[in-house]
N, C-alpha and C positions, 0 to 999 in steps of 0.2 A: 364500741358502737361505730367508730370510724366517722369520716366526714360525710357530708351529704352525697357527694358523687359516688363514693364507694357503696353506701347504703342503697342508693337508687339502682346501681348496676346489679347488685346482688339480688334485690327484690325483683327486678325485671327478669333476670335469668331464671330465678326460682319459679316465676309465673309462666315461663316459656314464651315470652314475647320477644320478637325482634325490635330493634329501635324503630323501624318504619311502622310496625304494627302498633306499638304503644303510642308513638307520636300521633298517628292517625286517630287512635281511640281517645286521646286526651285533648286533641285540638292544639297541639304545639308543633313547631317545625322539627324535622329530623335533626337539623343543624343545632337547634337550641337544646334538644335532648342530648345530643352527643357532647355539646359543650358542658352541660351539667355533669354528665358522667365523668368527663375528663378533668373536672375541677376548675374549668374556666369560668363557670357560673356557679359560685359556691353558695349563693343565697337567693334563690328565686323567690318571687312574690308568693304570698300565702295562697292566693287563688290558684296559682300554677301548681303548688304542692297538693292542694285539695283535689285538683283534676287528676294528678298522677295517682294519688291514693285511691280515688274512685276507680280509675282505669285498672289498677293492679288488684282491686278487691281487698284492700288492707282492712284489718280490724282497727278499732279505735286506738288501741295501745301502740300498734306498729305505726299507724298514721301519725300519732303524737310524737313518736321518736323521730320520724322523718321530718316533721315540721320543726322540731327543736333543733335538729342539725341544720336545717335551712336558716333558721333564725340566727344561729351563731355565725353563719357566713354572710348575713345581710350587712350592708354598709351602715356605719354610724356616722352621721354628719357631724362636723365640728360646729361649735357654737361661738368660737372666738371671732376676732376681727377678720380673719382670713376669709370667712364665709361671706363677708360683705365687701371685700376688696377685690376678690377674683372676678374677672369680667365686669369691672366697675363701669358705671356710666362715663362716657367721655366728658371732658370739661364743657361746661355751658359757655355760650357766647355772650359776653357782657352787653353787646350792642344789638341783641336780638330785638326785632321790631315787629309790631302788629300781630296779627293772628289771634286777637282777643276772643272773638266768637268761637273759633275752633278749639282754643284752649279751654274755654268755659264748657263746651260740650264734652270734652274729654274728662274734665274734672267732675262733671255731673255723672258721667259713666262710672268713674272710679268711686264716687260717693255712694252709688247704689249697687255696687257689686254684692251679690249674695253668696251664700255657701253652696248653692246648688250647681252653679256653672260659672267657670272662670270667664272673664270678659276679654274680648279681642278687638282691637281697633286697627284697621288697615289705612295707612297713609300712602296713597298712590298718586301718580301724576307725572307730568312731563319732566325732563331733565331741567335742573336749575331752579325749581320751585322752593328749595330749602326744606325738603322733607326730613332729612336727617337732622338738620338744625332744629326744626320744629319738634321732632320726637325727643331729642336730647333735652331741649328746654322744658318740654312737658314732663319728661322723666324727673328732672330736678325739682320742678314745682310740686309734683305728686309724690316725691320720695318719702316724705313723712308719713304718708298713708300706708306705706309698705315696709314695715320695720323688719320683716323676716328676710329681706334680700332684694337687691336691685342688680340685675344682670343685663349687660349689653353685649350682643354678639353680631359681628359683621359676617353676613353670609356670602359676601363677594359675588352677588348675583350677576354683575357685569363682567366678571373675569372669564377667561376661556374655560376654566374648570371651577365652577362655584363650589362652595363648601357642601359636602354631602350631609344628609341628615344624620348619618351614623357618626361622622366626625363632630358635627355640631353638638350632638347629644353627649358625646364623650367630654367635651369641654364644659358643658353645663353640669354634668355630674361631678366632674372634678371641682367645679366652682362651689358646689354644695357640700364638698368634703368627702366624696366617695373616692376611695383609693383606687389606683389603676387596676390592681388585681381583682377588685370587686366589680369592675364595670363589665356588664355582660357583653358578649361578642356580637350578638344578634341585634339588629336595629330595632326590631319590635320590642325586644326585652329591654333595651336601653330606654326606649320611649315609655314603656310601662313603669320602669323603675323611676324615671324622671317624674312621671305623673304622681306616683305614690309618694315621692319625697315632698312635692309641693302641694299635695292635696289639701292640707289643713293650714297652709302658710300664706301670709299676705306678702306675695312676691310680685315685683314689677320686672317684666322681661321685655327688653327692646331687641327685636330682631331686625337688623338694619340691612337694606339692600338685598331683599329676597328676590329670587329669580322666578319662582312659580309656586303653585299650591303644594305640589308634591314635596318640595323642599321644606316647607314650614309645618305641614300637618303633623308630622311626628314630634315636633317640638312644642306643640301647644298643650298647656296644662288642660286637664279635664275638669273635674270638680274642684271647688275651692275658691277662695277669695282673691285670686291673682288677677293681674292685668297684663296683657301682652300687647305691645305696640309694634306693628310691622310696617316697615317702609319698603316700597318697591316702585320701580318705574312701570311695572306691569300692574294691571288692574286687580289681579288675583280674584277675578269674578267668581271663581269656583269655590271659594271658601264660604262655608255655610255659617249663618247666624253670627255675623260679625258686624261691628260698628264701623262705619266708613267716615273718614275725615278727608274732605275734599278741599285742598288748598288751591285758591285762585291766585292769579297774578296780583301783585300789590296794587292798590290804588295809587294814583300819582302822588298824593300827599304822604302816603305811607312810604313810597319809594324815596321821596325827598327826605323824610324823617330818617330812614336807614342811612342814606348818604350823609346826613348831618351827624349822626352818631359815630360814623366812621371817621370823617375828616374834620369834624368840629363845627360848631355853629358859626364861628366868625367867617370862615371861608364861604359857607353857604349863604349867609346873610349878605356878604359883600357881592355875590353874584347869584342873586336869587333866580333870575330868569335862566341863566346858564344851568343852574342846578335842575330846574324843571325840564329844560331841553335835554339835559344829559339823561335823566331817568326815562324820558320819552324814547330816546334813541336806544336805551337798554330794554325797551319794551316792558318796563316795570317788572322784569324778571329778577327775582332776588339775587341769583347768582351773578347776573350781569351787573346789577347795581353794586353788589359787594366788590366785584373785581374792579369796577371803575373807581370805587372808593379807596380800595387798597392801593391801587396805582397812584391815585392822587396823594394818599397818605405818605407814600414813599418818596414823593416829590413835593415837599411842602411849599416850594416857591413857584410851582406851576399853576397857572390859572385854569379854572374850570372850563372857560370857553375855548381854551386851546384843545382840550380833549373833545369838547363838543364838535369843534371844527374837524378833528380827525375822524370821529365816528359818523359825521354827517355823510361822508362818502361811503356808499354801501359796500363797495369792493374792499374797503379798508376796515369795515366795522368789526368783523370778527378778529382781525389782527389786533385792533386796539383794545379788545376786551380780553386781555391777557395780563396777568400780574403774577410773576413767579411761576409756581406750578399750578396756579389757578387759571383756567381758560374755558370760555364758553364752548369753543370749537371742540376741545377735548371731551367735555361733558357730553356733547351731542354724539361724538364719534363712538363713545362707549356703547350707546344704544344702537347706533347705525350698524356696528359690527355684529350685532346679534341677529340682524335680519336675514331672512332667506334671500337668495338672489332676486326672485320675482318681486318680493315686497320692497327690497331696496330700490329696484327699478321703478316701482310705483312711486316711491317717495321722491326720487330724483325727478321724474317726469311731472309729478304734481307741482313742482316748483315752476314749471313752464306755463301752468294755467294762469289765466288773467283774473284779476280781482282778488278780493279777500277770502273768498271761499269757492268751492268747486264741488261737482258731483263725481262719484266714481265713474260715471259714464264718460265724462270729459277726460279723465286720466286714463281710462281704458283706451281711448283713441290715441293719446299721447304716448302711451307705453306699448301699444300693440297687444293688449291683453284682452281675453274674452271678458265681457261685462261681469259675469259671475265671479271670475278670479279677481277682477279689480275691486268688486264689492267686498270680497273676503280680505283683500289686502288692506282696504280702508279700515275695516273693523279691527284687524290685527294691529295696525298702527295706532288706532285709538286706544286699544287695550295697553299698548306699550307706551302711551303717553306722548307719542310723537305727532298726533293729530287730535283736534278737538271736533267732536260731532255736534251738529246743530240739535237743539232740543226737539224739534218737531218735524224736520225734513231730512232727507237723505243727502246731507251736504256736510262738508268738512272744511277745516281751515288749519293753517299753520300759525304758530307764534312767529312774529316777524323775523327774529334771529334764526329760528330753525329753518325758515324758508330760505334765508341767505345760505345756510349751511347746505341744504338740499340742492340749491342752485350750484354751489361750489362743487358738490359731488357730481352733478351732471356735467359740468365743464371738465372735470377730471376723468370721468369714467366713460362718458358718451362722446363720440366723435361729433364734429360739427355737421357732418353729413347725416348722422343719426338724428341729431336734434332738428335739423331742417326738415328731414323726412317726417318726423313726428309732428311738427308744427303744420306742415302742408297737409298731412293726412287729417289732422283735427280740423283745420280750416275748411277743407272741402266738405267734410261731413257737417260741420256747424252751419255753414252757409246754405247747404241744401235743406237742413232741418229748419233753419230760420226762415228761408223763403217759403217753404211749404206751410209753416205755422202762420206766417204773416198773411198768406193768401186767404186765410179764413176771414179776414177783415176787408177783403176786396169786395165792397158792397155792390159793385157793378157786375160781378160774376159770382156772387155769393152762393148761387145754387149749384155751381160746379164744385165737386169735391176736389180739394187741393191734392196735387200729386207731386211726385218727385222727392218725397221724404226718403232718406237713406235707410231707414228702418221702419217700414210701414206698420209692422206689428207693434212697435213701441212708440209710434207717433202720437202726438197729442190729438185727442178726439174732441171736436167741437171748439167753439170760440173760447170757452172758459179755460180749458186745458191749454189751448194754444197761447192764450194771453199769459197764463201762469208761467209757461215755459219761456216765452220771449222776455218776460220781465225778470224772471229769476236768472236767466242765462245771458242777460244783455251785455255784460262785460266780456263774456266768452265770444258771442257772435260778433261783437264790435271788434275784438282783437282778430278774429278770423277775417273780417272785412279788411282790416288794415293789412293783414298778411297777404290776402289776395291782391289788394291794390299794389302793395310794394313789390310783389313778385310778378306783376304784369298780367294777372287774370282779370282783365278789364270787363269782359262780358259778364262774368259771375258777379262782379261788384255792381254793375248797372242793374242786372236782373234782381239781385237781392234788394237793393235800395228801392227799386220800382215796386217790388212786392210790399215793402214797408210803408208805402205812401199813406194808405188809409189807417193803418195801425198807428202811425206817428201822430195822427190827429187825436188819438185817445190819450196820448202822453206828451202833451205840449210842454210839460215842465221838465222834460229831459233835454238837457243841453247837448247831449251826444248827437242829436239829429243834425247839428251843424257839421260835425265831422262826417257823418254818414253821407250827407248830400254834397259836401265839398269833394269827398273822394269819388262819389258817383259821377259828378260833373266832370272831374278830371278824367275819369275812366271813359266817359262818353266822348270826350275830346280826343283821347288817345285812340279810340275806335274810329274816329273820323265821322261820327254820326252827329251832324249839326242839329237835327231835330231832337235827339235825346239829350244833347248838351243843353239846349234851351229848356227842356222839361226839367232837368235836374238843377239847373241854375235857378229856375223858379222855385223849386223845392227848397233850395238853399236860401233864397230870399225869404221864404216863409219861415224857415228855421231861425234865421237871424231876427226876424220881426217878432215871432211869437215865443221862441224858446230861449234865445240868448239875450233878447232885448238890446241888440247892437244895431241901431237903426242906420248908422252910416254904412256898416257892412251890408245891411239889407238892401240899401239903395244901390250900392255898387254891384251886388249880385243881380238885382232886378235889371239894372242897365245892361249888364253883360248878357242876361237872358234875352233882353229886347233886341240886342244886336244879333244874337244867334238865331232868334225866331224870325227876324226879318230876312236874314241871309237864307234861311230855309223856307221862307214864304209860308210860315205856319201862323195863321192869323189867330188861332186859339191861344197859342203861347204868347203871341204879341199882347193879347188882351190881359192874360195873367201877369205878364211882366209889367204892363202899365199899372195894373191894380196893386201888385206888391210894392212897386216903386211909390205909388201914391200913399200906401200905408206907411212906408218909411218916412216920406216927406211930412205927412201929417204928424207923426210922432216927434219929428224934429222941429215942429212948430212952423213949418213952411206951408201954411194953410192954403193959400190961394193956388200955389203950384200943385198941391195935393189934390184939390178939388178939380182943377183943370185936367190933371192926368187921369183921375178916376172917371170923369165924364168922357174922356177920350177912349177909355177902356169900354165904357158902356156903348159908345157909338160903334166901336169895332165889333162888339158882340151882336149888335142889333141886326147886322146883315148875315149872321151865321145861323144855320138851321140845325146843327147837330145837338144831340142831347147834352154833350159836354159843354157846348156853348151856353145852354140854358142854365147849367149848374154854375158856370162862371158868371152869368148874368145875375143870378141870385146873390152870389158873393159880392158882386160889385154894388148891387142895389142896397144890400144890407150895410156895407161899409160906407157908401156915399151918404146914405141917410144918417148914419151915426156922425159923420163929419158935419153935416148940415145942422144937426141938433146941437152939437157942441159949438157951432158958429152962431147960434141964436136963431135958427130957423126950424123950430120943432114941427110946425105945420107941414112944411115941405117934406121934412124927414118922415113924418107919419104917413104921408101919401105914398112915398117910395116903399116904406116897409109894408104897408097894406097891399101894395102891388105885388111885392115879393110873396106875401102870404097867399094871395090869389093864384099866383103861378103854381105854388106848391099844392094848393087845393085842387087845381085842375089836373095836376100830375104831369109828368114828362114821359112820353113814350120811350120804352126801352130801359127805363131806370126803375129800380125796386122801390117799393113804398117806404121801406125803412130809411133809405137814403133821403128821400124827399121829406120824411118826417123830421130828420135832423135839421134840414134847412128851414123847415117850418118852425121848429123850436127856436132857432136863431131869430127868425122874423118876429116871433111872439116876444122874445126878450127885448128886441129893439122897439117894438110897439109899446110895450110896458114902459120903457124909458122915455119914449116920446110923450106919452100921456102924462108921465110924472113931470116932465119938463113944462108941460102945459098946465100943471097944477091940478090935473084930473086924477087925484090919488086913488079914489075908489075904483075907477076904471082901469088903473094901472096894475092893481094887485093880481087879478085873474090871469092875464097873459104871462106875467112873471112867474106865477106859481106853475103854470103849464110848462114853461120853458125849463124851470128847475127840475120838475118831476121827470121830464124826458132825459135830461142830461144825467141825472142820478141813476135812472133805470139803465141807461147805456153805459154806466160806469166811466164817465168822462169828467174827472174832477177839474181839469183845467178849464172846462166850460161851465161846470155846475157852480163852482165857487164864485165867479164873477156874477152869475145870475142870483146867487144867494145874497151877495152884497147889495145888488140892485133891489131885491125884494126887501132886505132889511131897511134900506133907506125909505122905501115907500111905507113900510109898517111903522117906522118911526114918525113919519109925517102924519100917519093916521092915529098915532098915540096907542098903538096896539101893544099889549104886554109882552108879546113874543119878539118885539123888535130887538131888544137888547140881546136876547139869546141868539137870535139869527145873526146879528152883526158880530157877536163874539165868535160864533162858529165859523163865519166867513173869514174873519181876521186870522184865526189860528190856522185854518186850512190854507189860506193864501200864503201865509208865512211858510208853512211846510212845503208849499209848491215853489217857494222863492219868487213869488209873483210881485211885480211892482205895485199891484193893486192893494197889497197889505197896508200900505200907507193910507190909501183912500178909506179902507175899512177902519183904521184907527181914527181917522178924522171924523168919519161918520159916527163912531161911538162917542167921541168927544162932543160932537154936536148934539147927539141924543141926550147925553148927560146934562149939557147946558140947557137944553129945552125942558128936560124934566125938572131941573132945579128952578127954572123960572116959573114953572107952573105950580 
């Protein structure tokens, strides 16, 4: 009868087929057919033999003899201990910490594996998350569920030459007891044999450090009750019908627990705050925490706060996170070396972006890449676990340690001239976009379409889009403003800050306005423009008063603005400087001086006829009235505020209605407070509601929430059920805005509770 290969060759020759013809007819490769005839594949699978028999037109008896020859050559797996020890799971880590929910989900997956389809779980993510440690720990926990074999195979995905599927299959087949001579030569045949061997067996397979989908697909069991756990730094998003295990950074308490398990509870308890600081500096990255712990464990007499001090310096942090052959930098380098030149450039330049997150558009500027290429790089880096994407927006962020690594690579691979050029290029673009976007809020020229955007086709359209861009990118354009200021581009600094003037009113809770207007005042001085210096010093006084609540600094800025305005004979800016100075004095408790200075501002404005002077007069009247009310003169305050409302009602030639409406809303708020001070609670409610409605519609939280607080007080005095809800909302919103008025809201709530209890 001869062996299978001899029979097959004889039958093919008798039928008059070439190897190519029979291979095509039966759906096998020519190489596979040649290997069978040469005896390299002595026992092909039953379905392969059936296909050959049908292609050759064999009768049942001849086909039976061919199948019997194939069966004799098929591998027989061993059943002794060797089947369970080859490619055994690595040892578990005794101090493995956290990951309870992820382990529970994996256990649930294993519990519900059915015979129809093997289960596959992908554990992917950034370097240092502990993917392998998690998979190994899970493997040991789940091992009793898989009595027919537990195999672990390192696929060396980060090596220059990862393990090929063909070689991986050979190792798996040997581990199941297949003799070398019985292992097919063709990758597809090896894959088919592997699947047939584990089809009915409860097998656990750990494929560690996979490079891509094509590497692991041939290794995955098909039918049967097996579980495969794959770890990879890449997302392997192309794998179909798989369970995904997403490992997050450790929570701070989990990171401290891991540190405790490594170095012992005594050392951590003795320096509890240092332990928390240390895990924070490690970014709660499991690998970094483990390295810090191993380093401390090898130095039992070294204090935790000594290592904290070393890691506190960013330039030394990655050096400090090294223990023997464990190193955070080395872990990152493995992934970095896999990147294409363009993607590596994107990663390095992304480290130059300001703030915790960035858009691909920003890095496109820094890297000199087309926007489409930058977007593709961002997605590639996300799939590689080197960036994290935001859930709902096209923004990305680094882990803190990875950002340090990327910055190191920029220092090493990019010249200082290249980095400077990148920062200058991005700054110019950012400031042009920021200026054009901010001009959407210039209410005095709101009918004029803003111009000057560096990319008109991609520019924000309308106020909502402009506001969203300015708020989302505020750290980027602020960094650009710093860059322009520090490199002497003073005109661009002044023009950008001037464009921001009206927009800044919508976001009084941003302390960054202090820096914006401090730099613009410096830039105006450098330009030798006394008039612009006075304007921007007044803006700075406003920012200190309303954004930073630093009233001494506000008074100093207002006094400096007053000097510059008088030197430039600009009476409008003189009035503003007097007004801002009065506001600072009032908040410092210097009431009489504040009132006198505010009246001086009013006198200065009375002789001016410009529309800008009328706006300033409205501000002065509203502020002076508030001071008088707080000084116990609500009747006089009410007269001033009603005068302000009348001016608004009459309109101011040359100014848009929406601007006047904002000033009228301020007057209504003040009128409501005046009436409340007079005990006329019913009359106070309507103007306060009108003011609040306007500020909310204009999306001005820094204005709306104080008005809500005022309304809540009046509702409380009126014993309205909604009073408490209104005050609670005001308190929480004011706290979020970091407003000093949050204390007033808490006091108003306490007073309301006391009033309710008494009644």
